[in-house]
SEPAPA-417173 format. One record per residue (C-alpha): residue in three letters; residue number from 0; z, x, y. Coordinates in nm, 3 decimals. Example, Ala and Ser with C-alpha at 12.3 -4.5 7.8 and 13.67 -1.06 7.14 Angstrom:
BEGIN
PT bapa segu      pz      px      py
PT  ALA    0   0.780   1.230  -0.450
PT  SER    1   0.714   1.367  -0.106
This chain:
BEGIN
PT bapa segu      pz      px      py
PT  MET    0   2.000  -0.529  -2.291
PT  ALA    1   2.175  -0.465  -1.995
PT  ALA    2   2.282  -0.099  -1.889
PT  SER    3   2.654  -0.158  -1.880
PT  SER    4   2.609  -0.210  -2.263
PT  VAL    5   2.458   0.130  -2.321
PT  VAL    6   2.757   0.298  -2.191
PT  ARG    7   2.953   0.445  -2.501
PT  GLY    8   3.159   0.784  -2.494
PT  GLU    9   3.109   1.089  -2.350
PT  ASP   10   2.861   1.158  -2.025
PT  ALA   11   2.815   0.772  -1.947
PT  PHE   12   2.586   0.903  -1.643
PT  LYS   13   2.376   1.064  -1.868
PT  LYS   14   2.346   0.737  -2.099
PT  VAL   15   2.274   0.512  -1.812
PT  PHE   16   2.020   0.768  -1.652
PT  LYS   17   1.804   0.770  -1.978
PT  PHE   18   1.832   0.385  -1.999
PT  TYR   19   1.660   0.343  -1.617
PT  LYS   20   1.414   0.608  -1.700
PT  ARG   21   1.281   0.517  -2.018
PT  LYS   22   0.923   0.365  -2.048
PT  SER   23   0.905   0.207  -2.363
PT  PRO   24   1.073  -0.057  -2.416
PT  PRO   25   1.107  -0.101  -2.020
PT  PRO   26   1.477  -0.134  -1.912
PT  ASP   27   1.651  -0.452  -1.803
PT  PHE   28   1.728  -0.428  -1.446
PT  SER   29   1.926  -0.753  -1.419
PT  ASP   30   2.269  -0.516  -1.364
PT  VAL   31   2.076  -0.353  -1.046
PT  THR   32   2.261  -0.458  -0.727
PT  ASP   33   2.018  -0.550  -0.462
PT  PHE   34   2.127  -0.542  -0.107
PT  SER   35   1.811  -0.667   0.067
PT  LYS   36   1.906  -1.007  -0.094
PT  GLY   37   2.257  -1.040   0.047
PT  LEU   38   2.390  -1.224  -0.193
PT  PRO   39   2.765  -1.266  -0.227
PT  SER   40   2.901  -1.045  -0.504
PT  ASP   41   3.268  -0.937  -0.620
PT  LYS   42   3.177  -0.572  -0.599
PT  ILE   43   2.989  -0.563  -0.253
PT  VAL   44   3.194  -0.582   0.073
PT  PRO   45   3.080  -0.580   0.430
PT  ALA   46   3.125  -0.227   0.588
PT  VAL   47   3.278  -0.212   0.933
PT  LEU   48   3.057  -0.058   1.190
PT  ASP   49   3.120   0.098   1.572
PT  LEU   50   2.935  -0.168   1.772
PT  SER   51   2.997   0.000   2.072
PT  ALA   52   2.894   0.370   1.909
PT  VAL   53   2.525   0.349   2.014
PT  SER   54   2.351   0.126   2.305
PT  ASP   55   2.067  -0.069   2.213
PT  SER   56   1.842   0.098   2.398
PT  GLU   57   1.946   0.441   2.233
PT  ALA   58   1.888   0.277   1.903
PT  ALA   59   1.557   0.180   2.013
PT  ARG   60   1.471   0.543   2.095
PT  ALA   61   1.516   0.625   1.721
PT  GLY   62   1.352   0.293   1.580
PT  LEU   63   1.642   0.112   1.535
PT  GLN   64   1.780  -0.207   1.561
PT  PRO   65   2.066  -0.272   1.771
PT  VAL   66   2.399  -0.191   1.568
PT  LYS   67   2.505  -0.547   1.591
PT  SER   68   2.193  -0.670   1.382
PT  TRP   69   2.262  -0.403   1.101
PT  ARG   70   2.328  -0.527   0.738
PT  ALA   71   2.555  -0.306   0.616
PT  PHE   72   2.792  -0.305   0.300
PT  GLY   73   3.035  -0.093   0.093
PT  LEU   74   3.081  -0.123  -0.288
PT  GLN   75   3.414  -0.179  -0.475
PT  GLY   76   3.553   0.144  -0.604
PT  TYR   77   3.302   0.402  -0.420
PT  PRO   78   3.540   0.464  -0.097
PT  GLY   79   3.307   0.618   0.149
PT  PHE   80   2.973   0.452   0.064
PT  ILE   81   2.801   0.284   0.315
PT  PHE   82   2.464   0.107   0.243
PT  ILE   83   2.279  -0.008   0.521
PT  SER   84   1.933  -0.226   0.456
PT  ASN   85   1.647  -0.137   0.648
PT  PRO   86   1.833  -0.113   0.988
PT  PHE   87   1.462  -0.002   1.152
PT  LEU   88   1.284  -0.192   1.398
PT  ARG   89   0.966  -0.352   1.298
PT  GLY   90   0.668  -0.104   1.341
PT  SER   91   0.884   0.215   1.346
PT  GLN   92   0.866   0.355   0.964
PT  PRO   93   0.497   0.452   1.006
PT  PHE   94   0.639   0.684   1.253
PT  TRP   95   0.896   0.855   1.006
PT  ILE   96   0.670   0.842   0.732
PT  ARG   97   0.360   0.994   0.942
PT  GLN   98   0.656   1.289   1.036
PT  CYS   99   0.738   1.322   0.679
PT  LEU  100   0.385   1.393   0.594
PT  LYS  101   0.225   1.542   0.885
PT  THR  102   0.484   1.700   1.083
PT  TYR  103   0.772   1.830   0.882
PT  PRO  104   0.594   2.020   0.658
PT  GLN  105   0.421   2.242   0.917
PT  LYS  106   0.563   2.588   0.938
PT  PRO  107   0.824   2.730   0.979
PT  ASN  108   0.966   2.490   0.763
PT  VAL  109   0.967   2.574   0.380
PT  CYS  110   0.780   2.376   0.112
PT  ASN  111   0.763   2.434  -0.249
PT  LEU  112   0.371   2.523  -0.229
PT  ASP  113   0.493   2.883  -0.018
PT  MET  114   0.633   3.011  -0.396
PT  HIS  115   0.255   3.013  -0.519
PT  MET  116   0.028   3.040  -0.180
PT  SER  117   0.011   3.226   0.122
PT  PRO  118   0.177   3.081   0.444
PT  SER  119  -0.162   3.028   0.591
PT  ASP  120  -0.270   2.844   0.311
PT  THR  121   0.021   2.609   0.388
PT  GLN  122  -0.001   2.622   0.723
PT  ASP  123  -0.179   2.275   0.768
PT  ILE  124  -0.102   2.072   0.408
PT  TRP  125  -0.203   1.719   0.634
PT  GLY  126  -0.506   1.910   0.717
PT  GLN  127  -0.633   2.012   0.410
PT  SER  128  -0.537   1.695   0.240
PT  VAL  129  -0.745   1.464   0.467
PT  HIS  130  -1.074   1.443   0.259
PT  GLY  131  -0.943   1.389  -0.061
PT  LEU  132  -0.712   1.113   0.025
PT  SER  133  -0.959   0.950   0.277
PT  SER  134  -1.243   0.978   0.031
PT  SER  135  -1.292   0.690  -0.212
PT  PRO  136  -1.209   0.770  -0.558
PT  SER  137  -1.546   0.870  -0.758
PT  GLY  138  -1.458   0.780  -1.108
PT  LYS  139  -1.402   1.122  -1.214
PT  ARG  140  -1.042   1.314  -1.198
PT  GLU  141  -1.031   1.482  -0.843
PT  PRO  142  -0.799   1.803  -0.785
PT  LYS  143  -0.502   1.704  -0.671
PT  THR  144  -0.450   1.759  -0.243
PT  LEU  145  -0.187   1.976  -0.117
PT  LEU  146   0.006   1.688   0.001
PT  GLU  147   0.021   1.527  -0.351
PT  ARG  148   0.132   1.847  -0.488
PT  LEU  149   0.410   1.895  -0.217
PT  ARG  150   0.745   1.810  -0.365
PT  TRP  151   1.030   1.946  -0.101
PT  VAL  152   1.039   2.054   0.222
PT  THR  153   1.370   2.191   0.349
PT  LEU  154   1.455   2.184   0.724
PT  GLY  155   1.714   2.345   0.985
PT  TYR  156   1.927   2.575   0.735
PT  HIS  157   1.713   2.616   0.444
PT  TYR  158   1.825   2.562   0.115
PT  ASN  159   1.833   2.826  -0.168
PT  TRP  160   1.710   2.643  -0.495
PT  ASP  161   1.834   2.948  -0.688
PT  THR  162   2.189   3.022  -0.555
PT  LYS  163   2.261   2.628  -0.417
PT  THR  164   2.371   2.805  -0.079
PT  TYR  165   2.282   2.808   0.295
PT  SER  166   2.266   3.114   0.486
PT  ALA  167   2.306   3.227   0.846
PT  ASN  168   1.974   3.436   0.817
PT  HIS  169   1.757   3.162   0.696
PT  HIS  170   1.777   2.902   0.958
PT  THR  171   1.485   2.734   1.159
PT  PRO  172   1.540   2.446   1.446
PT  LEU  173   1.624   2.114   1.287
PT  PRO  174   1.364   1.860   1.427
PT  ALA  175   1.491   1.683   1.721
PT  ASP  176   1.404   1.339   1.662
PT  LEU  177   1.565   1.336   1.308
PT  HIS  178   1.888   1.457   1.442
PT  LEU  179   1.868   1.201   1.709
PT  LEU  180   1.820   0.936   1.420
PT  SER  181   2.105   1.089   1.221
PT  VAL  182   2.372   1.148   1.497
PT  GLN  183   2.320   0.756   1.589
PT  ILE  184   2.367   0.616   1.220
PT  THR  185   2.655   0.853   1.161
PT  ALA  186   2.813   0.733   1.510
PT  ALA  187   2.763   0.391   1.425
PT  CYS  188   2.954   0.436   1.083
PT  GLY  189   3.233   0.599   1.282
PT  PHE  190   3.121   0.955   1.241
PT  PRO  191   3.079   1.070   1.604
PT  GLY  192   3.006   1.431   1.684
PT  PHE  193   2.803   1.465   1.335
PT  SER  194   2.563   1.748   1.376
PT  ALA  195   2.246   1.735   1.188
PT  GLN  196   2.194   2.111   1.066
PT  ALA  197   2.025   2.080   0.711
PT  GLY  198   1.727   1.828   0.578
PT  ILE  199   1.585   1.819   0.260
PT  LEU  200   1.269   1.590   0.209
PT  ASN  201   1.175   1.487  -0.158
PT  TYR  202   0.826   1.393  -0.235
PT  TYR  203   0.820   1.131  -0.539
PT  ARG  204   0.515   1.030  -0.725
PT  HIS  205   0.541   0.727  -0.974
PT  ASP  206   0.666   0.903  -1.239
PT  SER  207   0.910   1.125  -1.076
PT  SER  208   1.278   1.145  -1.091
PT  LEU  209   1.575   1.314  -0.959
PT  GLY  210   1.818   1.452  -1.197
PT  ILE  211   2.213   1.379  -1.201
PT  HIS  212   2.393   1.624  -0.944
PT  VAL  213   2.658   1.637  -0.686
PT  ASP  214   2.580   1.790  -0.300
PT  GLU  215   2.859   2.031  -0.285
PT  SER  216   2.681   2.325  -0.150
PT  GLU  217   2.776   2.242   0.213
PT  LEU  218   3.066   2.439   0.338
PT  ASP  219   3.210   2.109   0.515
PT  HIS  220   3.253   1.834   0.262
PT  SER  221   3.419   1.598   0.546
PT  ARG  222   3.130   1.513   0.705
PT  PRO  223   2.843   1.297   0.566
PT  LEU  224   2.572   1.309   0.395
PT  LEU  225   2.292   1.097   0.519
PT  SER  226   1.979   0.954   0.277
PT  PHE  227   1.649   0.785   0.437
PT  SER  228   1.404   0.618   0.208
PT  PHE  229   1.041   0.512   0.295
PT  GLY  230   0.767   0.409   0.063
PT  GLN  231   0.761   0.259  -0.280
PT  SER  232   1.138   0.164  -0.416
PT  ALA  233   1.364   0.366  -0.635
PT  ILE  234   1.695   0.276  -0.835
PT  PHE  235   1.929   0.513  -0.747
PT  LEU  236   2.237   0.556  -0.959
PT  LEU  237   2.602   0.639  -0.818
PT  GLY  238   2.904   0.751  -1.052
PT  GLY  239   3.246   0.903  -0.963
PT  VAL  240   3.366   1.278  -0.990
PT  ARG  241   3.294   1.313  -1.392
PT  ARG  242   2.992   1.244  -1.564
PT  GLU  243   3.213   1.009  -1.786
PT  ASP  244   3.234   0.779  -1.520
PT  PRO  245   2.986   0.511  -1.577
PT  PRO  246   2.753   0.496  -1.257
PT  THR  247   2.642   0.192  -1.054
PT  ALA  248   2.240   0.095  -0.994
PT  MET  249   2.121  -0.033  -0.702
PT  TYR  250   1.804  -0.061  -0.537
PT  MET  251   1.667   0.160  -0.249
PT  HIS  252   1.361  -0.022  -0.066
PT  SER  253   1.150   0.165   0.230
PT  GLY  254   1.374   0.167   0.542
PT  ASP  255   1.727   0.167   0.344
PT  VAL  256   1.956   0.398   0.468
PT  MET  257   2.276   0.545   0.261
PT  VAL  258   2.582   0.731   0.424
PT  MET  259   2.798   0.902   0.135
PT  SER  260   3.119   0.985   0.304
PT  GLY  261   3.489   1.014   0.219
PT  GLN  262   3.539   1.022  -0.154
PT  SER  263   3.203   0.926  -0.235
PT  ARG  264   3.065   1.222  -0.059
PT  LEU  265   3.107   1.420  -0.394
PT  PHE  266   3.025   1.165  -0.657
PT  TYR  267   2.778   1.224  -0.902
PT  HIS  268   2.440   1.052  -0.803
PT  ALA  269   2.052   1.036  -0.964
PT  VAL  270   1.730   0.853  -0.900
PT  PRO  271   1.598   0.781  -1.257
PT  ARG  272   1.300   0.556  -1.139
PT  ILE  273   1.025   0.466  -0.892
PT  ILE  274   0.967   0.102  -0.879
PT  PRO  275   0.608   0.018  -0.755
PT  ALA  276   0.658  -0.206  -0.469
PT  LEU  277   0.414  -0.491  -0.625
PT  GLU  278   0.647  -0.485  -0.935
PT  MET  279   0.907  -0.613  -0.645
PT  GLU  280   0.907  -0.955  -0.500
PT  GLY  281   0.950  -0.950  -0.146
PT  HIS  282   0.900  -0.593  -0.096
PT  ARG  283   0.498  -0.557  -0.122
PT  MET  284   0.413  -0.245   0.124
PT  ALA  285   0.309  -0.375   0.428
PT  LEU  286   0.431  -0.105   0.642
PT  PHE  287   0.092   0.008   0.866
PT  SER  288   0.011  -0.376   0.899
PT  GLN  289   0.141  -0.299   1.272
PT  ASP  290   0.115  -0.033   1.525
PT  SER  291   0.429   0.198   1.509
PT  THR  292   0.691   0.154   1.809
PT  LEU  293   0.738   0.536   1.827
PT  GLY  294   0.526   0.814   1.905
PT  GLY  295   0.258   0.637   2.027
PT  VAL  296  -0.023   0.442   1.839
PT  LEU  297  -0.113   0.573   1.497
PT  SER  298  -0.457   0.675   1.484
PT  GLU  299  -0.693   0.538   1.209
PT  GLU  300  -0.733   0.882   1.041
PT  ASP  301  -0.326   0.889   1.014
PT  ARG  302  -0.305   0.510   0.939
PT  LEU  303  -0.533   0.532   0.630
PT  LEU  304  -0.372   0.894   0.474
PT  CYS  305  -0.021   0.741   0.539
PT  THR  306  -0.097   0.437   0.371
PT  ARG  307  -0.289   0.588   0.093
PT  TYR  308  -0.032   0.806   0.037
PT  ILE  309   0.288   0.552   0.007
PT  GLN  310   0.097   0.295  -0.225
PT  SER  311   0.208   0.540  -0.524
PT  SER  312   0.479   0.752  -0.364
PT  ARG  313   0.834   0.748  -0.194
PT  LEU  314   0.963   0.964   0.063
PT  ASN  315   1.385   1.047   0.108
PT  VAL  316   1.535   1.244   0.359
PT  THR  317   1.863   1.379   0.306
PT  VAL  318   2.070   1.524   0.632
PT  ARG  319   2.358   1.715   0.609
PT  GLN  320   2.649   1.905   0.830
PT  VAL  321   2.652   2.207   0.639
PT  LEU  322   2.909   2.368   0.897
PT  GLY  323   3.236   2.207   0.993
PT  PRO  324   3.358   2.294   1.383
PT  GLY  325   3.469   2.652   1.379
PT  GLN  326   3.335   2.740   1.042
PT  ARG  327   3.104   3.037   0.956
PT  PHE  328   2.907   3.150   0.690
PT  PRO  329   3.083   3.412   0.466
PT  GLU  330   2.982   3.751   0.499
PT  THR  331   2.774   3.865   0.203
PT  PRO  332   2.541   4.122   0.158
PT  SER  333   2.170   4.136   0.248
PT  PRO  334   1.947   4.043  -0.039
PT  PRO  335   1.648   4.283  -0.101
PT  GLN  336   1.352   4.169   0.110
PT  LYS  337   1.090   4.033  -0.050
PT  THR  338   0.700   3.995   0.016
PT  ASP  339   0.647   3.638  -0.033
PT  ALA  340   0.801   3.308   0.032
PT  SER  341   1.037   3.330  -0.276
PT  GLN  342   1.315   3.436  -0.041
PT  ALA  343   1.332   3.055   0.057
PT  GLY  344   1.501   2.972  -0.248
PT  GLY  345   1.321   2.870  -0.632
PT  VAL  346   1.115   2.575  -0.741
PT  PRO  347   1.296   2.319  -0.896
PT  GLY  348   1.215   2.378  -1.270
PT  GLN  349   1.193   2.712  -1.219
PT  THR  350   1.520   2.812  -1.203
PT  SER  351   1.860   2.832  -1.504
PT  GLN  352   1.882   2.614  -1.766
PT  ARG  353   2.138   2.434  -1.603
PT  ARG  354   1.923   2.322  -1.276
PT  LYS  355   1.677   2.213  -1.532
PT  GLU  356   1.927   1.994  -1.717
PT  GLU  357   2.082   1.878  -1.373
PT  GLU  358   1.750   1.770  -1.199
PT  GLU  359   1.546   1.637  -1.538
PT  SER  360   1.264   1.599  -1.311
PT  SER  361   0.907   1.647  -1.208
PT  LEU  362   0.996   1.765  -0.848
């Protein structure tokens, strides 16, 4: 039974979400769009890119192929949605995976572990996880490393999970390399002048999911939202402006990039399922079989830890422009000072019932 046959009545999105999330019996994936195959379809249309917006040398600085080599698509009925099937140069993905695991979780950035641990305990998540991830399985259940307990990291303007807002007084510099990557992708997609101001990293284990939601907390919705995927594959659902609009299911493989702009910027979307790469023909994880073309050669320790991690996990980075040109955050009373990291925002799943229903996830 395909997903299209389960869409009935109200909240069609939720029905499809549950269809793809279920464990037994496993769902039928025949309706899932796979952009990597490049097969002709009446629903998939070529996306027009600005080939002159980014030079080949500029693209290479971010580990990207020349723009003329990108395979970019749109979907009929989803205006403003662009899917770029792995535009990264061979050997450059390991750099971005290492950044997500080793560099971006470092202070002053904020992560879910800050809610339960002191800043000194989360200062070096990577270093404290080296032994646990590099040791051979002993047969007994070992405690999870900090890296395996990592669920989200926020960058730039830090997202407040409780209030679903950003604020001027909770900001740290966004990594320059991630800003460069985002600016080049958006320029090629026809959005010059994009300013990468906030990032949210999600760390998915094999049983994780991301519930149905709309990204509307940014003050300027005219600027696109970027999504980068690394590691294991996943099913992504893209719906419409109402939960009653049945979503389209598509695969996200390692290196894939999505741009949500225009009307699609405020469409409902979700990730109901992670698909192990070994189950995906032609998408076996071989990311670390060659040296990185960015940031120098990976050390053996970095290579080992990153490989161990992504064998069962997926990384997703979303980048947003929070404020439009000339915009400022509205004046709000200063909140009471707190003595722990909870001023950064709550942990997903520990807030309101609405948040719990929206996320329906283990993140």
